[in-house]
C-alpha positions as CSV (number, residue, x, y, z in Angstrom):
1,X,144.6,99.7,94.6
2,X,146.6,102.5,96.0
3,X,147.9,102.2,99.6
4,X,149.7,105.3,100.6
5,X,149.5,108.7,98.6
6,X,151.2,112.1,99.6
7,X,149.9,115.2,98.1
8,X,151.1,118.9,98.4
9,X,148.6,121.5,98.3
10,X,149.4,124.2,95.5
11,X,148.1,127.8,96.1
12,X,144.9,127.6,94.0
13,X,143.6,125.2,96.7
14,X,144.0,127.8,99.6
15,X,141.1,127.6,102.0
16,X,139.4,124.6,100.6
17,X,138.1,121.7,102.8
18,X,140.3,118.7,102.8
19,X,137.7,116.2,101.9
20,X,136.7,118.3,98.8
21,X,140.1,118.6,97.8
22,X,140.9,114.8,98.1
23,X,137.9,113.9,96.1
24,X,138.8,116.4,93.4
25,X,142.4,115.0,93.3
26,X,141.9,111.4,94.0
27,X,139.4,110.1,91.4
28,X,139.7,106.5,92.6
29,X,137.9,107.3,95.9
30,X,134.5,108.7,96.4
31,X,133.9,111.7,98.7
32,X,132.0,109.2,101.2
33,X,135.2,106.9,101.1
34,X,137.6,109.8,101.7
35,X,135.3,110.9,104.7
36,X,135.5,107.5,106.2
37,X,139.1,107.3,105.9
38,X,139.6,110.8,107.6
39,X,137.1,109.6,110.4
40,X,139.2,106.5,111.1
41,X,142.6,108.5,111.2
42,X,143.9,107.4,107.8
43,X,144.6,111.0,106.6
44,X,147.1,113.5,108.0
45,X,148.2,117.2,107.1
46,X,151.8,117.9,108.0
47,X,151.9,114.7,110.0
48,X,148.8,115.5,112.1
49,X,145.6,113.6,112.0
50,X,142.7,115.9,111.2
51,X,139.0,116.2,110.8
52,X,136.9,116.5,107.5
53,X,136.3,120.1,108.2
54,X,140.0,121.3,108.0
55,X,140.6,123.9,105.5
56,X,144.0,123.7,103.5
57,X,146.8,126.0,103.2
58,X,149.2,126.3,100.3
59,X,152.2,123.9,100.9
60,X,150.5,121.8,103.2
61,X,151.7,118.0,103.0
62,X,148.8,115.4,103.2
63,X,149.3,111.8,103.6
64,X,146.4,109.3,102.7
65,X,146.7,105.9,103.9
66,X,144.3,103.6,102.0
67,X,144.2,100.2,103.9
68,X,144.6,97.2,101.6
69,X,141.7,94.9,101.7
70,X,142.0,92.2,104.3
71,X,141.9,88.6,103.3
72,X,138.2,87.5,103.3
73,X,137.5,84.9,105.8
74,X,134.3,83.8,104.2
75,X,134.0,80.8,101.9
76,X,132.8,80.9,98.2
77,X,129.7,78.6,98.1
78,X,128.0,77.2,94.8
79,X,124.6,78.6,95.5
80,X,122.3,79.5,92.7
81,X,121.6,83.3,92.3
82,X,119.4,85.0,89.9
83,X,121.6,87.4,87.8
84,X,119.6,90.0,85.9
85,X,122.4,91.7,84.4
86,X,126.3,91.4,84.5
87,X,129.4,92.9,82.9
88,X,133.1,93.4,83.8
89,X,132.2,96.0,86.3
90,X,129.0,95.1,88.2
91,X,126.1,92.8,88.3
92,X,122.4,93.1,89.2
93,X,121.1,90.2,91.4
94,X,117.2,89.6,92.1
95,X,117.7,88.5,95.8
96,X,115.1,85.8,97.1
97,X,113.1,86.4,100.3
98,X,114.9,84.8,103.2
99,X,118.6,85.1,102.0
100,X,121.0,87.1,103.9
101,X,123.1,89.6,101.9
102,X,126.2,89.7,103.8
103,X,127.7,87.3,106.6
104,X,127.5,88.3,110.3
105,X,128.4,86.8,113.7
106,X,126.9,83.4,113.7
107,X,125.7,83.5,110.1
108,X,128.7,82.9,108.0
109,X,127.2,80.3,105.3
110,X,124.4,80.8,102.7
111,X,124.6,84.3,102.3
112,X,124.6,86.2,99.0
113,X,128.3,87.0,99.6
114,X,129.1,83.5,99.7
115,X,127.5,83.0,96.5
116,X,128.9,86.0,94.9
117,X,132.5,84.9,95.8
118,X,131.7,81.7,94.0
119,X,130.2,83.3,90.9
120,X,132.7,86.0,90.6
121,X,135.8,84.1,91.7
122,X,136.5,86.5,94.4
123,X,136.5,89.5,91.7
124,X,134.5,92.0,94.0
125,X,135.4,95.5,95.2
126,X,136.7,95.8,98.6
127,X,135.5,99.0,99.8
128,X,132.9,97.8,102.3
129,X,135.4,95.6,104.1
130,X,136.1,91.9,104.5
131,X,132.6,90.6,104.9
132,X,130.8,92.9,102.6
133,X,132.8,92.5,99.3
134,X,131.0,94.2,96.2
135,X,128.0,95.3,98.3
136,X,127.1,98.8,97.4
137,X,123.6,98.8,99.2
138,X,121.8,95.9,101.0
139,X,118.3,94.8,101.4
140,X,116.9,92.8,104.4
141,X,117.0,89.1,104.8
142,X,113.0,89.1,104.6
143,X,112.9,91.7,101.5
144,X,113.1,90.3,98.2
145,X,114.2,91.9,94.8
146,X,117.0,93.8,93.0
147,X,120.3,94.9,94.3
148,X,123.6,95.9,92.7
149,X,127.1,94.4,93.3
150,X,130.3,96.0,92.4
151,X,132.9,94.0,90.9
152,X,135.7,97.1,91.0
153,X,136.3,99.8,93.4
154,X,135.9,102.4,90.5
155,X,132.3,100.9,90.0
156,X,131.6,100.8,93.7
157,X,132.7,104.4,94.1
158,X,130.6,105.8,91.1
159,X,127.5,103.9,92.3
160,X,127.9,105.1,95.9
161,X,128.1,108.7,94.6
162,X,124.8,108.3,92.9
163,X,123.1,106.8,96.0
164,X,124.5,109.7,97.9
165,X,123.4,112.3,95.4
166,X,120.0,110.6,95.3
167,X,120.0,109.9,91.4
168,X,119.9,106.2,91.9
169,X,116.1,105.1,91.4
170,X,114.8,102.6,93.6
171,X,111.2,101.6,93.7
172,X,109.7,99.0,95.9
173,X,106.3,97.1,96.0
174,X,104.7,96.6,99.4
175,X,101.4,95.2,100.8
176,X,100.6,97.4,104.0
177,X,97.9,97.0,106.6
178,X,94.8,99.1,106.3
179,X,93.6,101.3,103.5
180,X,95.9,104.2,102.8
181,X,93.7,107.3,102.7
182,X,95.8,109.2,100.1
183,X,96.2,107.7,96.7
184,X,99.8,109.1,96.6
185,X,101.9,111.1,98.8
186,X,105.2,112.1,100.3
187,X,106.5,110.8,103.6
188,X,109.3,113.3,104.7
189,X,110.4,112.3,108.4
190,X,114.1,111.9,109.4
191,X,115.2,108.4,110.5
192,X,117.7,107.7,113.3
193,X,118.5,104.7,115.6
194,X,115.6,104.0,118.1
195,X,116.4,105.2,121.7
196,X,114.4,102.1,123.0
197,X,116.0,99.5,120.9
198,X,119.6,99.6,119.5
199,X,118.4,97.0,116.7
200,X,115.6,99.2,115.5
201,X,115.3,102.5,113.6
202,X,112.8,105.3,114.3
203,X,111.5,108.6,113.0
204,X,113.3,111.4,114.9
205,X,115.5,108.8,116.5
206,X,119.1,109.3,117.7
207,X,121.3,111.2,115.1
208,X,118.3,111.2,112.9
209,X,118.9,111.9,109.0
210,X,116.5,113.2,106.5
211,X,114.5,110.7,105.0
212,X,111.9,111.0,102.0
213,X,109.8,108.3,100.7
214,X,107.2,108.8,97.7
215,X,104.3,106.5,97.6
216,X,101.3,105.6,95.3
217,X,98.5,103.1,95.7
218,X,98.2,100.2,93.3
219,X,95.2,98.4,94.5
220,X,93.1,98.3,97.6
221,X,92.0,95.0,99.4
222,X,90.0,94.4,102.5
223,X,92.3,95.2,105.2
224,X,95.4,96.0,103.1
225,X,96.6,98.2,100.4
226,X,99.1,97.3,97.6
227,X,101.4,100.2,97.2
228,X,104.6,101.4,95.4
229,X,107.3,103.3,97.3
230,X,110.0,105.2,95.9
231,X,113.0,105.9,98.0
232,X,114.5,109.4,97.6
233,X,117.0,108.8,100.3
234,X,118.4,105.4,101.7
235,X,118.1,105.0,105.3
236,X,118.1,101.7,107.1
237,X,114.6,100.2,107.0
238,X,113.4,103.5,105.5
239,X,110.2,102.0,104.0
240,X,109.2,99.8,106.9
241,X,109.7,102.6,109.3
242,X,108.1,105.1,107.2
243,X,104.9,103.1,106.4
244,X,104.6,102.2,110.0
245,X,105.0,105.9,111.1
246,X,101.8,106.7,108.8
247,X,99.9,104.0,110.4
248,X,100.2,101.3,107.7
249,X,102.9,98.9,108.6
250,X,104.2,96.5,106.1
251,X,102.3,93.2,106.1
252,X,104.0,90.6,108.0
253,X,106.7,93.1,109.5
254,X,107.0,92.0,113.1
255,X,109.6,94.5,113.8
256,X,107.6,97.6,113.0
257,X,104.3,96.2,112.9
258,X,101.8,95.0,115.6
259,X,102.0,91.6,117.2
260,X,98.9,90.5,115.1
261,X,101.0,91.2,111.9
262,X,102.5,87.9,112.2
263,X,101.4,86.1,108.9
264,X,102.9,82.7,108.9
265,X,102.4,82.2,105.0
266,X,104.4,85.2,104.3
267,X,107.5,84.5,106.6
268,X,108.4,88.0,107.0
269,X,107.5,91.2,105.4
270,X,105.6,91.4,102.1
271,X,108.3,93.9,100.5
272,X,110.1,93.5,97.1
273,X,112.5,95.8,95.6
274,X,111.2,95.9,92.1
275,X,113.0,98.6,90.0
276,X,116.3,100.0,90.1
277,X,117.8,102.6,87.7
278,X,121.2,104.2,87.5
279,X,124.0,105.6,85.2
280,X,126.6,102.8,84.6
281,X,129.5,104.0,86.7
282,X,131.8,103.5,83.8
283,X,129.9,104.0,80.5
284,X,127.4,106.5,82.1
285,X,124.7,104.7,80.1
286,X,121.6,104.7,82.1
287,X,120.2,101.2,82.9
288,X,116.9,100.2,84.5
289,X,115.5,96.8,85.6
290,X,112.5,95.6,86.7
291,X,112.1,92.3,88.6
292,X,108.3,92.0,88.5
293,X,106.5,90.6,91.7
294,X,107.9,87.5,93.0
295,X,105.8,84.4,93.6
296,X,105.2,84.7,97.3
297,X,104.1,88.3,96.7
298,X,101.7,87.2,94.1
299,X,100.3,84.2,96.1
300,X,99.8,86.8,99.1
301,X,97.7,89.1,97.0
302,X,95.5,85.9,95.9
303,X,94.9,84.9,99.5
304,X,93.6,88.6,100.4
305,X,90.3,89.7,99.3
306,X,90.0,90.9,95.7
307,X,90.8,94.5,95.0
308,X,88.3,96.9,96.1
309,X,86.8,99.6,93.7
């Protein structure tokens, strides 16, 4: 991977924003990655650190310093993982409920990253840093289902751009509390960090960003609804926050649901990332995968009352 690049701006790019200029001229890096490098002070113009909004002038000298990946301090572990698809550039994994995606303080063992390091023999993209190699997007510990892992930086950038452009298909199955009044609908409510609890997200929270979720009912049960949710944006905890916002928190979700939402036989929320669809970042072939409902999800549906007509 590149480490240090110097570019001189020609007259045809006079007045162009630096982040756009770099994304057009450094195909190895995504625009979001470039913006992150700028924010972290790794891009300078005429030896001065700048912001992403700076507009260029002909003759400007741009230096881009791309930090080399740090040595990973996480051990590979021979943990079985359910691989739905794999090629030289990426793999699609069906993550079980209860497995943490990437290491964090006090939790450096038994994660999906530990398993991936063993399976891929360390060949994973380094864009998301030392403890998140290959992780393009994540799902919570107590959410099951599909996620994509990138083996190369080029694949990672291509997938990240699709997520940013909202062309990346993600459909979840969830059981929520109560009977949803509308059979289908759109939840359009910005999400940001909660002002009351830094570990939580909230509608209209701090630095809220647009968040859109589509939903449609699969079946009604006594006291519950089985619904599908499709993400049009990808905010942290989006489905959990949005479903609670409309008065139907995900069953078993003790963070965004009521205290009585503690359902011991679920051990966390009843939420599964069932479908993902995307254009392969290298071949451009459209790929779509469906995990089906996991065993715990089906067992929960069998425990609650039969579907209502």
